[in-house]
Each structure stands twice: as C-alpha cells, then as structure tokens.
C-alpha positions as a printed NumPy array, in Angstrom:
array([[-120.967,  161.606,  136.534],
       [-118.298,  161.083,  133.741],
       [-116.996,  157.476,  133.575],
       [-113.509,  156.539,  134.732],
       [-113.869,  152.906,  132.769],
       [-112.487,  152.81 ,  129.459],
       [-113.943,  149.49 ,  128.323],
       [-114.394,  145.703,  129.077],
       [-111.316,  144.059,  129.505],
       [-111.353,  140.379,  130.549],
       [-113.084,  137.305,  132.07 ],
       [-111.595,  135.563,  133.824],
       [-112.698,  131.433,  133.75 ],
       [-110.987,  129.184,  136.371],
       [-110.019,  125.809,  135.581],
       [-108.497,  123.355,  137.296],
       [-106.284,  121.921,  134.735],
       [-104.668,  124.325,  132.328],
       [-103.675,  122.337,  129.856],
       [-106.453,  120.39 ,  129.485],
       [-108.901,  123.53 ,  129.625],
       [-106.691,  124.903,  126.492],
       [-107.322,  121.413,  124.725],
       [-111.127,  121.768,  125.237],
       [-111.474,  125.656,  124.51 ],
       [-109.418,  125.075,  121.152],
       [-111.573,  121.858,  120.333],
       [-114.006,  124.681,  120.281],
       [-112.727,  126.52 ,  117.496],
       [-111.135,  129.236,  119.888],
       [-107.415,  130.28 ,  119.134],
       [-105.96 ,  129.797,  123.176],
       [-102.668,  130.832,  123.202],
       [-100.12 ,  130.747,  126.582],
       [ -99.981,  133.226,  128.787],
       [ -97.709,  132.565,  131.502],
       [ -97.221,  132.685,  135.204],
       [ -97.904,  135.14 ,  137.974],
       [ -94.977,  135.486,  140.22 ],
       [ -95.562,  135.161,  143.804],
       [ -99.144,  134.317,  143.488],
       [ -99.145,  130.405,  142.39 ],
       [-100.992,  130.718,  138.805],
       [-100.398,  130.584,  135.656],
       [-103.075,  131.253,  132.452],
       [-103.817,  130.867,  128.792],
       [-105.683,  133.865,  126.628],
       [-108.202,  133.568,  124.231],
       [-107.773,  137.209,  122.747],
       [-110.135,  138.769,  120.008],
       [-108.634,  142.477,  120.483],
       [-107.958,  144.192,  123.555],
       [-110.644,  142.363,  125.294],
       [-110.351,  139.018,  126.124],
       [-110.701,  135.276,  128.286],
       [-108.422,  134.255,  130.65 ],
       [-108.302,  130.696,  131.444],
       [-106.508,  131.046,  135.039],
       [-105.343,  127.855,  136.981],
       [-103.69 ,  127.47 ,  139.917],
       [ -99.889,  125.741,  139.284],
       [ -98.488,  125.985,  142.997],
       [-101.365,  125.385,  145.744],
       [ -98.794,  126.962,  148.572],
       [ -98.076,  129.524,  146.915],
       [-101.361,  130.556,  146.007],
       [-102.893,  130.424,  149.651],
       [-100.148,  132.096,  151.194],
       [-100.803,  135.209,  148.888],
       [-104.463,  135.244,  150.295],
       [-105.229,  136.45 ,  147.085],
       [-105.872,  132.808,  145.207],
       [-107.326,  131.19 ,  148.016],
       [-110.677,  131.679,  147.596],
       [-110.41 ,  130.45 ,  143.788],
       [-109.19 ,  127.405,  145.143],
       [-112.293,  126.935,  147.219],
       [-113.97 ,  127.369,  143.73 ],
       [-111.99 ,  124.685,  142.005],
       [-112.921,  122.404,  144.657],
       [-116.319,  122.523,  143.675],
       [-115.902,  123.127,  139.883],
       [-113.306,  122.172,  137.521],
       [-114.625,  125.398,  135.387],
       [-116.339,  128.119,  136.499],
       [-116.486,  132.185,  135.248],
       [-114.793,  133.464,  137.995],
       [-114.305,  137.33 ,  137.844],
       [-114.832,  140.073,  135.655],
       [-111.938,  142.912,  135.018],
       [-112.483,  146.468,  133.457],
       [-110.017,  148.442,  132.066],
       [-109.397,  152.248,  133.479],
       [-106.687,  154.892,  132.623],
       [-107.374,  156.85 ,  135.848],
       [-107.158,  154.105,  138.072],
       [-105.472,  156.362,  141.042],
       [-108.774,  158.419,  140.689],
       [-111.124,  155.418,  140.441],
       [-109.7  ,  154.349,  143.643],
       [-110.731,  157.768,  144.966],
       [-113.773,  157.451,  143.865],
       [-114.643,  153.894,  145.087],
       [-113.464,  154.898,  148.445],
       [-115.692,  158.129,  148.618],
       [-118.644,  155.893,  147.71 ],
       [-117.711,  153.932,  150.635],
       [-116.635,  150.875,  148.778],
       [-114.013,  148.509,  150.098],
       [-110.878,  148.084,  147.504],
       [-107.33 ,  147.103,  147.872],
       [-104.34 ,  149.087,  146.006],
       [-103.747,  150.087,  142.757],
       [-101.265,  147.131,  143.529],
       [ -98.71 ,  146.344,  140.999],
       [ -98.657,  142.703,  139.595],
       [ -96.867,  141.32 ,  136.476],
       [ -97.013,  138.07 ,  134.118],
       [ -93.603,  136.259,  132.732],
       [ -94.674,  135.529,  128.974],
       [ -93.189,  131.866,  127.532],
       [ -90.849,  134.206,  125.331],
       [ -89.52 ,  136.166,  128.139],
       [ -91.51 ,  139.515,  128.132],
       [ -92.651,  140.82 ,  131.284],
       [ -96.258,  142.074,  131.074],
       [ -96.745,  144.516,  134.005],
       [-100.109,  146.423,  135.053],
       [-101.835,  147.753,  138.195],
       [-104.477,  145.776,  139.916],
       [-107.711,  147.469,  142.291],
       [-109.475,  144.913,  143.637],
       [-112.045,  144.744,  146.321],
       [-110.971,  143.616,  150.061],
       [-111.687,  139.713,  149.865],
       [-110.918,  139.309,  146.313],
       [-112.582,  139.293,  143.137],
       [-113.904,  135.731,  142.544],
       [-117.646,  134.87 ,  142.326],
       [-118.21 ,  138.645,  143.681],
       [-120.91 ,  141.386,  142.346],
       [-118.106,  143.905,  142.249],
       [-115.605,  144.219,  139.123],
       [-112.138,  144.693,  139.507],
       [-109.964,  146.971,  137.71 ],
       [-106.803,  146.849,  135.736],
       [-104.278,  149.909,  134.56 ],
       [-102.085,  148.399,  132.011],
       [ -98.051,  149.701,  132.04 ],
       [ -97.321,  149.179,  128.422],
       [ -99.929,  151.088,  125.903],
       [-102.607,  148.745,  123.776],
       [-101.001,  148.799,  120.498],
       [ -97.655,  147.316,  122.573],
       [ -99.266,  144.399,  124.062],
       [-101.117,  143.772,  120.847],
       [ -98.063,  143.543,  119.208],
       [ -96.887,  140.799,  121.641],
       [-100.195,  139.265,  121.895],
       [-101.942,  139.548,  118.772],
       [-105.467,  139.232,  118.329],
       [-106.334,  135.451,  117.916],
       [-107.263,  133.438,  114.568],
       [-110.536,  131.614,  115.648],
       [-111.905,  129.153,  113.233],
       [-115.017,  129.209,  115.251],
       [-115.809,  132.65 ,  113.609],
       [-115.802,  134.851,  117.321],
       [-114.063,  138.443,  116.536],
       [-115.254,  139.83 ,  120.49 ],
       [-116.817,  139.41 ,  123.706],
       [-120.15 ,  141.103,  122.683],
       [-121.821,  140.804,  126.599],
       [-121.23 ,  139.321,  129.691],
       [-123.547,  138.585,  132.218],
       [-123.21 ,  138.854,  136.257],
       [-125.877,  137.92 ,  138.687],
       [-126.316,  139.848,  141.68 ],
       [-128.553,  139.65 ,  144.516],
       [-129.58 ,  142.877,  144.726],
       [-130.196,  145.068,  141.162],
       [-130.892,  148.259,  142.921],
       [-127.698,  148.124,  144.872],
       [-125.915,  147.041,  141.786],
       [-126.919,  149.848,  139.988],
       [-125.726,  152.454,  141.991],
       [-122.347,  150.783,  141.875],
       [-122.132,  150.352,  137.919],
       [-124.252,  153.304,  136.824],
       [-123.937,  156.147,  139.722],
       [-120.433,  155.399,  140.703],
       [-118.794,  154.279,  137.65 ],
       [-120.862,  155.842,  135.742],
       [-121.583,  153.68 ,  132.876],
       [-124.639,  154.427,  130.727],
       [-127.769,  152.583,  131.289],
       [-129.6  ,  151.349,  128.396],
       [-132.764,  149.998,  129.809],
       [-134.004,  147.681,  132.091],
       [-136.628,  144.869,  131.829],
       [-137.708,  141.328,  132.867],
       [-136.426,  137.852,  131.775],
       [-138.724,  135.299,  132.421],
       [-136.772,  132.662,  131.029],
       [-134.692,  133.209,  133.864],
       [-136.74 ,  134.161,  136.068],
       [-134.866,  137.689,  136.742],
       [-134.59 ,  141.108,  136.726],
       [-132.319,  142.57 ,  134.197],
       [-130.082,  145.931,  133.798],
       [-128.439,  146.671,  130.847],
       [-125.544,  148.962,  130.409],
       [-123.021,  149.968,  127.92 ],
       [-119.262,  149.431,  128.12 ],
       [-117.671,  150.604,  125.362],
       [-118.312,  147.841,  122.688],
       [-119.262,  145.123,  125.188],
       [-122.938,  144.886,  127.01 ],
       [-122.979,  144.353,  130.654],
       [-125.964,  142.689,  132.098],
       [-126.718,  142.735,  135.564],
       [-129.125,  140.154,  136.403],
       [-130.829,  139.489,  139.834],
       [-132.989,  136.223,  140.509],
       [-136.836,  137.001,  141.562],
       [-137.936,  133.562,  141.924],
       [-136.712,  130.078,  141.273],
       [-135.115,  129.197,  137.71 ],
       [-131.61 ,  129.215,  136.444],
       [-130.234,  132.672,  137.742],
       [-131.426,  131.54 ,  140.977],
       [-130.016,  128.012,  140.96 ],
       [-126.704,  129.49 ,  139.999],
       [-126.449,  132.186,  142.741],
       [-127.571,  129.324,  145.438],
       [-124.666,  127.071,  143.889],
       [-121.821,  129.623,  143.464],
       [-122.783,  133.102,  144.875],
       [-123.088,  136.484,  142.513],
       [-120.522,  137.072,  139.984],
       [-120.052,  136.205,  136.053],
       [-123.079,  134.316,  134.584],
       [-122.726,  134.436,  130.746],
       [-120.13 ,  135.287,  128.69 ],
       [-121.432,  136.124,  124.936],
       [-119.263,  135.938,  121.65 ],
       [-119.753,  137.77 ,  118.518],
       [-119.325,  135.689,  115.435],
       [-119.756,  136.88 ,  111.727],
       [-122.   ,  133.987,  110.857],
       [-124.018,  131.907,  113.188],
       [-124.501,  128.946,  110.601],
       [-120.966,  128.691,  109.853],
       [-120.037,  128.525,  113.766],
       [-122.898,  125.932,  113.908],
       [-121.583,  123.987,  111.238],
       [-117.986,  123.653,  112.516],
       [-119.371,  122.531,  116.022],
       [-121.191,  119.671,  114.575],
       [-118.205,  118.497,  113.301],
       [-116.429,  118.553,  116.481],
       [-119.431,  116.724,  118.58 ],
       [-121.131,  120.091,  119.747],
       [-123.607,  121.877,  118.989],
       [-125.861,  125.265,  119.601],
       [-129.177,  125.746,  121.53 ],
       [-131.65 ,  128.797,  122.174],
       [-129.847,  130.862,  124.909],
       [-132.812,  132.059,  127.286],
       [-132.719,  135.873,  127.383],
       [-130.599,  136.327,  124.713],
       [-132.835,  137.165,  121.466],
       [-131.131,  135.721,  118.477],
       [-128.299,  134.265,  120.492],
       [-127.07 ,  130.471,  120.886],
       [-125.872,  128.752,  123.533],
       [-122.77 ,  126.605,  122.954],
       [-123.315,  123.03 ,  123.731],
       [-120.105,  120.788,  124.093],
       [-118.723,  117.529,  126.515],
       [-116.948,  119.06 ,  129.115],
       [-117.49 ,  122.508,  128.645],
       [-118.459,  123.988,  132.243],
       [-119.289,  127.571,  131.742],
       [-122.27 ,  129.179,  130.215],
       [-121.073,  130.318,  126.696],
       [-123.2  ,  131.683,  123.88 ],
       [-122.621,  133.449,  120.718],
       [-124.603,  136.049,  118.845],
       [-124.153,  137.149,  115.095],
       [-123.193,  140.628,  114.632],
       [-120.78 ,  142.837,  112.547],
       [-116.96 ,  142.415,  113.029],
       [-117.283,  138.746,  113.132],
       [-114.449,  136.609,  111.275]])
C-alpha cells in the first residue's frame, strides 16, 4: 500500500515554563526561536528548526483556555508530573483527507482534519490542518498528522533553519514506546505504508524493536519485553516518544562544546555510535549520532 505520509514533521516536547526551557535548550547549543501562540488553545511554543523537521517546545500559557478546549487538558496533566517530557509525534501528509479515510477504513478513531493556526511574533499567521487521535495525541502510541497551508519553501523563509552551535543538522531518529509491537506495526507499516527496515532485540533496554523509514528520519518502535529502562518509562508515562536522536557533523566537536557548558556525552543504549546528551535540568532523552549533513 502506497504511503500517504511524506516525512517526519516534528516532535513535541511539553515544558512547564517556556522561557526556562528556551534558556535550557539554548545552553545545549541549539538555536531556539520564538514560535508564537495558538489562538483558542491556550498554548504557546518555541521552535528548534533544522529544515522542514523540528522540535517544538510547547507550554500552556492560559490553563483555563487549555482545559476548556479539551485538546490540551492531558498536556496539563503530564506537566503536573514532569517539568519536561516528550509528548507527541507529528508526521506530514500532503493527502491528509485521503489519509483520514484510510485510517477510518482501518478502524482507527481519528478526528479531523481540523484547521488550526499560530500567530507568530512578527504578526504572520501560520495555518495548517491536523488529524488527531480521538482523546488527543499526547503520550500516545499513535502519531498525529499535519498538512501545512503554506508550501515548505515559504514557511522556511518565515522560519529559517537554525544555526546550532552544537552542530546539529537534523532529527535523525525518533523512538516510540508501544505496548504491543505487532499492533504498532499494523498501523505504521501496513496502514501508513512506511517501509520496514528490520526487527531486532535491544537487550540494553530489554525491548523488541522495529525500524521503519520515514524519509530521512528513522522511526523506531520499542516494545518492552522485561524489566528495564523502556518498561520503567512505559509504566511511568504510558506509550509515546521515548528518545529523540539528532544528527551532528562531528561528535568530538559536540562533546567539546557541551563540556564547556557543564554538559557531557555518554553511550546511549541501543544506539550504536550514539551518545546521550547529559546536562543539568534536561528532562528528556536526547541523543546524538554522527553523520553526513551536520554543520
């Protein structure tokens, strides 16, 4: 079945305090830029952009508005437990109406596509349509989907890729915790049509893994099979994003930069050649891998 998903779009990082998170992530050597506010939703954000792919730091600025809208209420609950957490996976589709019909035919309960927007600090309004799992996309084994109103080249003129002192150039991989690997593969491989690169075990995490290609990004599905880090995270937060991996041009340069700023790198379990970024206050699992395209 042909895929109706073109690429990885972004990963949502829920944060309790947006200003503090921006300062924390800039300290890591990532170029974080103001995003704007989401009218009627009660949230605001900041963007760590690489190309069309990015990380979104998302916070609630109006709890009453967020609760009233319903979509962000689970996000508030998550932020009561964690100051910072990987919250949701967003994939891009140019055929979002066809995708909605395919998901419905597969018995998957999605809502939309629904029009949304963000008011940028410069006054421009970015628009898009979202296709969301019923019940919300936060800490969920299901992705949500976006179809941007503006062409990619126009959006990248408004929000240019960052200049990251850390040397990061792209989101190389995203790992997603799922309770049942076979069930997750039915969605990602059979329904969405993402190419399956292989399955293996990850003994360091006590998990079974499936690897799927998502354009230039690798999507890993991780299902715990015994006690370990993956099981602990699944029990604590439920299914959802477990790890983001950024591509850098030179690992030694990234390590030297972090060392100057009180951070360090440590081997990342289940990611050959990958290094976990360790820094005071960082609340999410962020890894680096060396590869072409890094600055």
